[in-house]
C-alpha positions in Angstrom: 5.9 -39.3 4.7 8.6 -37.0 3.6 10.8 -38.2 0.6 14.4 -36.2 0.2 14.3 -35.3 -3.2 18.2 -33.9 -3.5 21.3 -36.0 -3.5 24.6 -35.6 -3.9 26.4 -36.3 -7.1 29.9 -37.4 -7.8 31.0 -34.1 -7.7 29.6 -33.2 -4.6 26.5 -31.0 -6.0 22.7 -31.6 -5.7 21.2 -33.2 -8.6 17.6 -33.0 -7.7 16.7 -36.4 -8.5 14.8 -38.6 -5.5 16.7 -40.6 -3.3 13.8 -43.1 -3.7 12.6 -43.8 -7.2 9.9 -46.2 -6.5 7.9 -43.2 -5.0 8.3 -41.3 -8.0 6.1 -44.5 -9.9 4.1 -44.2 -7.1 3.3 -40.9 -7.7 3.1 -41.0 -11.4 0.2 -43.4 -10.6 -1.4 -41.5 -8.2 -1.4 -38.5 -10.7 -3.0 -40.8 -13.1 -5.6 -42.1 -11.4 -6.1 -38.4 -10.4 -6.4 -37.0 -13.9 -8.9 -39.8 -14.4 -11.0 -38.9 -11.9 -11.2 -35.5 -12.8 -11.8 -36.6 -16.5 -14.8 -38.5 -15.4 -16.0 -35.9 -13.3 -16.0 -33.6 -16.4 -17.8 -36.0 -18.6 -20.7 -36.4 -15.5 -21.0 -32.5 -15.8 -21.5 -32.7 -19.5 -24.1 -35.0 -19.1 -26.0 -32.8 -16.4 -25.7 -29.7 -18.6 -26.7 -31.3 -21.9 -29.5 -33.7 -20.2 -30.4 -36.6 -21.8 -30.3 -37.0 -25.6 -30.9 -40.6 -27.5 -28.6 -40.9 -30.8 -31.0 -43.0 -33.2 -31.0 -43.9 -36.8 -32.6 -41.5 -39.5 -35.2 -44.2 -39.9 -36.2 -44.5 -36.0 -36.3 -40.6 -36.2 -38.7 -40.4 -38.5 -40.7 -42.8 -36.5 -40.7 -40.8 -33.7 -41.9 -37.6 -35.3 -44.9 -39.6 -37.0 -46.2 -40.2 -33.3 -46.7 -36.5 -33.1 -49.3 -34.5 -34.9 -46.9 -31.2 -35.3 -43.5 -31.9 -33.9 -40.7 -29.2 -33.4 -37.6 -30.1 -35.2 -34.2 -28.6 -35.2 -32.3 -29.2 -38.3 -28.5 -27.9 -39.4 -26.6 -28.9 -42.0 -22.1 -29.2 -41.8 -19.4 -31.6 -42.2 -16.1 -30.3 -42.9 -14.9 -33.1 -45.7 -18.8 -34.4 -46.3 -22.1 -32.5 -46.0 -24.4 -34.0 -42.8 -27.7 -33.2 -41.6 -28.1 -33.0 -38.2 -31.7 -33.1 -36.6 -33.1 -32.7 -33.5 -36.4 -33.1 -31.7 -38.2 -34.4 -28.3 -40.9 -36.3 -27.4 -42.2 -37.3 -23.6 -39.5 -35.5 -22.2 -36.6 -37.3 -24.1 -34.4 -35.6 -26.7 -34.0 -37.4 -29.8 -31.1 -36.9 -32.3 -29.9 -38.3 -35.5 -27.2 -37.4 -38.0 -27.8 -38.2 -42.0 -25.5 -37.9 -45.0 -28.6 -36.8 -47.1 -31.7 -34.6 -46.4 -34.3 -36.1 -44.8 -37.9 -35.5 -45.7 -40.6 -35.6 -43.4 -43.7 -37.7 -43.8 -45.5 -35.2 -41.2 -46.2 -31.6 -40.9 -43.4 -30.2 -38.8 -42.1 -26.9 -37.1 -38.9 -26.6 -38.3 -36.2 -24.2 -37.1 -33.2 -24.1 -39.1 -30.0 -23.6 -37.0 -26.6 -22.6 -37.6 -24.7 -24.9 -35.7 -25.8 -27.9 -33.7 -23.3 -29.4 -30.9 -23.9 -32.6 -29.6 -20.7 -34.2 -28.0 -20.2 -38.1 -28.0 -19.8 -39.1 -24.8 
């Protein structure tokens, strides 16, 4: 369907407004649906790229570390307004992450990797 987008004003020149204003609303809804679909595709791609990261509380994170003999642990410090610590480890194919306002102490021997920065998106 072709919609005319130019109409004559009282002075006789083109204004560039639609002859059918109800179609403008439909176009806005279509654009909104398209942008929502594009956002969902971006989220799905981010999940694929990131893999599965399970966010747990610090207490649960320490329990997961206790299940392993010498777990590999990635740690980073950060925070703009207040200091925070981020931790990441794997167990049985899943990656586990926690964030704490205080530094955690570990009851088991760990292989520690000190990361400059850790980026885990909130999805």
